[in-house]
Backbone as a chain_set.jsonl record, in Angstrom:
{"seq": "XXXXXXXXXXXXXXXXXXXXXXXXXXXXXXXXXXXXXXXXXXXXXXXXXXXXXXXXXXXXXXXXXXXXXXXXXXXXXXXXXXXXXXXXX", "coords": {"N": [[47.551, 60.861, -35.545], [46.144, 62.41, -32.66], [47.235, 63.927, -29.547], [45.648, 63.094, -26.724], [46.045, 64.074, -24.18], [46.709, 66.708, -24.551], [44.372, 67.763, -25.477], [42.4, 67.193, -23.54], [43.094, 68.98, -21.258], [45.18, 69.8, -18.384], [43.961, 71.773, -16.808], [41.233, 71.389, -17.311], [40.748, 68.88, -16.075], [41.517, 69.514, -13.477], [39.626, 71.478, -12.777], [37.231, 69.994, -12.999], [37.691, 67.931, -11.127], [37.87, 69.465, -8.804], [35.284, 70.506, -8.662], [33.821, 68.149, -8.31], [34.882, 67.197, -5.877], [34.108, 69.296, -4.257], [31.428, 68.885, -4.096], [31.192, 66.813, -2.398], [30.861, 65.609, 1.025], [32.25, 67.594, 3.763], [35.751, 67.185, 4.404], [38.898, 66.487, 6.075], [41.66, 68.688, 5.22], [44.057, 67.464, 4.199], [43.139, 64.989, 3.366], [41.321, 65.804, 1.477], [42.942, 66.799, -0.616], [44.172, 64.41, -1.441], [41.896, 63.042, -2.268], [41.048, 64.643, -4.428], [43.209, 64.263, -6.156], [42.958, 61.519, -6.647], [40.47, 61.524, -7.887], [41.082, 63.027, -10.196], [42.843, 61.235, -11.425], [41.158, 59.052, -11.917], [39.347, 60.288, -13.656], [41.05, 60.923, -15.838], [41.75, 58.301, -16.703], [39.216, 57.301, -17.346], [38.319, 59.057, -19.41], [40.311, 58.546, -21.287], [39.678, 55.941, -22.01], [37.367, 56.345, -23.427], [38.009, 57.079, -25.98], [37.927, 59.566, -27.403], [37.604, 62.224, -29.832], [38.946, 65.346, -30.979], [37.091, 68.379, -31.577], [38.107, 69.76, -33.728], [39.497, 67.716, -35.149], [37.284, 66.142, -35.767], [35.815, 67.881, -37.431], [37.637, 68.15, -39.545], [37.722, 65.506, -40.528], [35.055, 65.26, -41.262], [34.945, 67.08, -43.387], [36.724, 65.844, -45.165], [35.298, 63.498, -45.648], [32.996, 64.564, -46.895], [34.15, 65.637, -49.226], [35.095, 63.283, -50.375], [32.68, 61.955, -50.83], [31.568, 63.629, -52.798], [33.42, 63.244, -54.882], [32.993, 60.53, -55.357], [30.32, 60.572, -56.222], [30.653, 62.04, -58.604], [32.326, 60.28, -60.022], [30.617, 58.078, -60.248], [28.659, 59.202, -61.864], [30.145, 59.729, -64.211], [30.845, 57.108, -64.884], [28.345, 56.052, -65.393], [27.666, 57.588, -67.626], [29.619, 56.691, -69.439], [28.875, 54.003, -69.631], [26.386, 54.332, -70.808], [27.175, 55.368, -73.302], [28.518, 53.178, -74.329], [26.455, 51.381, -74.654], [25.028, 52.569, -76.718], [26.683, 52.399, -78.965]], "CA": [[46.703, 60.813, -34.371], [46.405, 63.527, -31.773], [47.552, 63.613, -28.161], [44.485, 63.424, -25.908], [46.438, 64.836, -22.997], [46.691, 68.119, -24.91], [42.978, 68.155, -25.641], [41.83, 67.167, -22.198], [44.22, 69.578, -20.557], [45.253, 69.714, -16.929], [42.975, 72.683, -16.221], [39.922, 70.747, -17.406], [40.645, 67.869, -15.032], [41.587, 70.195, -12.176], [38.319, 72.099, -12.527], [36.236, 68.953, -12.788], [37.995, 67.275, -9.855], [37.522, 70.415, -7.746], [33.811, 70.547, -8.578], [33.35, 66.884, -7.737], [35.247, 67.137, -4.456], [33.313, 70.309, -3.556], [30.073, 68.37, -3.9], [31.259, 65.77, -1.372], [30.823, 66.154, 2.394], [33.53, 68.147, 4.219], [36.768, 66.255, 4.893], [40.131, 67.216, 6.413], [42.366, 69.234, 4.053], [44.988, 66.473, 3.65], [42.341, 63.97, 2.684], [40.713, 66.463, 0.321], [43.942, 66.811, -1.686], [44.31, 63.035, -1.932], [40.666, 62.714, -2.989], [41.076, 65.339, -5.716], [44.192, 63.587, -6.999], [42.343, 60.248, -7.055], [39.405, 61.856, -8.835], [41.755, 63.381, -11.453], [43.369, 60.003, -12.016], [39.999, 58.295, -12.43], [38.838, 61.022, -14.824], [41.99, 60.705, -16.947], [41.599, 56.924, -17.182], [37.888, 57.159, -17.95], [38.284, 59.768, -20.684], [41.186, 57.832, -22.22], [38.951, 54.758, -22.484], [36.276, 56.763, -24.308], [38.555, 57.242, -27.324], [37.317, 60.782, -27.934], [38.363, 63.03, -30.797], [38.71, 66.776, -30.814], [36.146, 68.985, -32.519], [38.889, 70.074, -34.919], [39.687, 66.471, -35.902], [35.968, 65.749, -36.271], [35.498, 68.766, -38.557], [38.529, 67.789, -40.645], [37.257, 64.237, -41.091], [33.769, 65.521, -41.927], [35.259, 67.726, -44.668], [37.303, 64.799, -46.018], [34.193, 62.625, -46.042], [32.169, 65.291, -47.864], [34.913, 65.702, -50.471], [35.106, 61.923, -50.915], [31.334, 61.693, -51.357], [31.423, 64.362, -54.064], [34.226, 62.543, -55.887], [32.296, 59.281, -55.674], [29.156, 60.918, -57.046], [31.152, 62.399, -59.939], [32.793, 59.055, -60.683], [29.433, 57.285, -60.599], [28.035, 59.874, -62.998], [30.993, 59.467, -65.378], [30.708, 55.693, -65.217], [27.031, 55.896, -66.012], [27.762, 58.169, -68.976], [30.415, 55.763, -70.268], [28.051, 52.821, -69.884], [25.369, 54.732, -71.778], [27.841, 55.478, -74.6], [28.836, 51.821, -74.798], [25.205, 50.761, -75.063], [24.605, 53.184, -77.968], [27.568, 51.975, -80.053]], "C": [[47.074, 61.952, -33.433], [46.67, 63.04, -30.354], [46.384, 64.061, -27.29], [44.849, 64.263, -24.704], [46.467, 66.326, -23.288], [45.259, 68.623, -25.008], [42.294, 68.255, -24.279], [42.909, 67.691, -21.253], [44.077, 69.496, -19.041], [44.188, 70.586, -16.278], [41.575, 72.08, -16.23], [39.738, 69.744, -16.273], [40.702, 68.487, -13.64], [40.236, 70.795, -11.82], [37.255, 71.053, -12.21], [36.449, 68.249, -11.452], [37.615, 68.176, -8.682], [36.013, 70.488, -7.561], [33.26, 69.283, -7.945], [33.661, 66.838, -6.245], [34.462, 68.165, -3.645], [31.898, 69.815, -3.282], [30.019, 67.267, -2.845], [31.188, 66.4, 0.015], [32.201, 66.668, 2.814], [34.465, 67.062, 4.772], [38.007, 67.071, 5.268], [40.916, 67.591, 5.156], [43.32, 68.233, 3.42], [44.264, 65.407, 2.853], [41.724, 64.546, 1.414], [41.678, 66.476, -0.868], [44.123, 65.427, -2.297], [43.087, 62.626, -2.746], [40.66, 63.367, -4.364], [42.065, 64.681, -6.673], [43.64, 62.254, -7.506], [41.257, 60.489, -8.097], [40.013, 62.208, -10.194], [42.243, 62.13, -12.176], [42.248, 59.168, -12.631], [39.443, 58.964, -13.678], [39.734, 60.811, -16.039], [41.791, 59.316, -17.547], [40.27, 56.732, -17.903], [37.822, 57.838, -19.314], [39.186, 59.111, -21.721], [40.481, 56.615, -22.812], [37.86, 55.125, -23.489], [36.72, 56.955, -25.751], [37.897, 58.423, -28.045], [38.213, 61.44, -28.974], [38.048, 64.492, -30.542], [37.683, 67.248, -31.835], [36.865, 69.27, -33.829], [39.098, 68.821, -35.782], [38.368, 65.988, -36.519], [35.6, 66.567, -37.503], [36.358, 68.431, -39.773], [38.045, 66.505, -41.316], [35.906, 64.391, -41.794], [33.994, 66.147, -43.3], [35.841, 66.71, -45.651], [36.209, 63.871, -46.525], [33.304, 63.292, -47.088], [32.85, 65.349, -49.227], [34.925, 64.335, -51.163], [33.748, 61.558, -51.511], [31.115, 62.382, -52.702], [32.203, 63.682, -55.184], [33.535, 61.25, -56.318], [31.08, 59.546, -56.559], [29.58, 61.263, -58.468], [31.621, 61.17, -60.707], [31.621, 58.166, -61.103], [28.729, 57.882, -61.812], [28.817, 59.604, -64.28], [30.876, 58.018, -65.831], [29.373, 55.438, -65.909], [27.02, 56.433, -67.443], [28.529, 57.254, -69.924], [29.615, 54.504, -70.592], [26.973, 53.128, -70.909], [25.965, 54.824, -73.17], [28.133, 54.093, -75.172], [27.578, 51.122, -75.289], [24.738, 51.297, -76.409], [25.408, 52.643, -79.132], [27.197, 50.671, -80.627]], "O": [[48.219, 62.403, -33.43], [46.371, 61.898, -30.006], [46.149, 65.258, -27.129], [44.047, 65.08, -24.251], [46.272, 67.134, -22.381], [44.968, 69.769, -24.664], [41.695, 69.273, -23.932], [43.551, 66.921, -20.539], [43.019, 69.173, -18.502], [43.574, 70.176, -15.293], [40.82, 72.239, -15.271], [38.713, 69.747, -15.591], [40.011, 68.033, -12.728], [39.756, 70.64, -10.698], [36.477, 71.21, -11.269], [35.488, 67.998, -10.725], [37.093, 67.696, -7.676], [35.521, 70.526, -6.433], [32.335, 69.342, -7.135], [32.801, 66.481, -5.44], [34.177, 67.934, -2.47], [31.246, 70.275, -2.344], [28.938, 66.836, -2.443], [31.43, 67.598, 0.164], [33.214, 66.223, 2.275], [34.045, 66.159, 5.496], [38.154, 68.213, 4.833], [40.845, 66.892, 4.145], [43.384, 68.16, 2.193], [44.726, 64.98, 1.795], [41.619, 63.858, 0.398], [41.276, 66.196, -1.997], [44.217, 65.285, -3.517], [43.205, 61.957, -3.772], [40.309, 62.727, -5.356], [41.788, 64.558, -7.867], [43.835, 61.904, -8.67], [41.143, 59.744, -9.07], [39.527, 61.749, -11.228], [42.072, 61.991, -13.388], [42.387, 58.644, -13.736], [39.105, 58.287, -14.649], [39.245, 60.551, -17.139], [41.676, 59.175, -18.765], [40.208, 56.078, -18.944], [37.319, 57.252, -20.272], [38.864, 59.116, -22.909], [40.67, 56.297, -23.986], [37.474, 54.296, -24.313], [35.883, 56.991, -26.654], [37.381, 58.283, -29.154], [39.426, 61.234, -28.988], [37.015, 64.83, -29.963], [37.444, 66.579, -32.841], [36.313, 69.056, -34.908], [38.9, 68.86, -36.996], [38.342, 65.492, -37.645], [35.129, 66.02, -38.5], [35.866, 68.429, -40.901], [37.971, 66.435, -42.543], [35.646, 63.732, -42.801], [33.318, 65.792, -44.266], [35.493, 66.715, -46.832], [36.196, 63.502, -47.699], [32.905, 62.652, -48.06], [32.211, 65.136, -50.257], [34.784, 64.245, -52.382], [33.674, 60.929, -52.566], [30.549, 61.798, -53.626], [31.707, 63.557, -56.304], [33.5, 60.921, -57.503], [30.842, 58.827, -57.529], [28.943, 60.832, -59.43], [31.347, 61.034, -61.899], [31.636, 57.574, -62.183], [28.257, 57.152, -62.683], [28.23, 59.289, -65.315], [30.815, 57.739, -67.029], [29.296, 54.696, -66.889], [26.447, 55.824, -68.347], [28.134, 57.068, -71.075], [29.679, 54.0, -71.713], [26.674, 52.304, -71.774], [25.328, 54.4, -74.135], [28.004, 53.877, -76.377], [27.633, 50.349, -76.245], [24.114, 50.563, -77.175], [24.846, 52.444, -80.209], [27.856, 50.193, -81.55]]}, "num_chains": 1, "name": "protein.A"}
């Protein structure tokens, strides 16, 4: 399993929190910092609940699935051939 904190890096949350806080009405600087920290915390918790995977992990699993499908198709074909041979005998 991968570490989501590496995928959803600090810069991502900092940028998103800054954009969200910038869209809010003006507040004193001390409050703004606290708001951004709260927003970051909420974002981290929300993204953790989503159980997301990285694009890389998705691509790897897609390749594994494709390979497995091909093996299954080949096995089904071989089984069918063996069944046909048994019926002829």
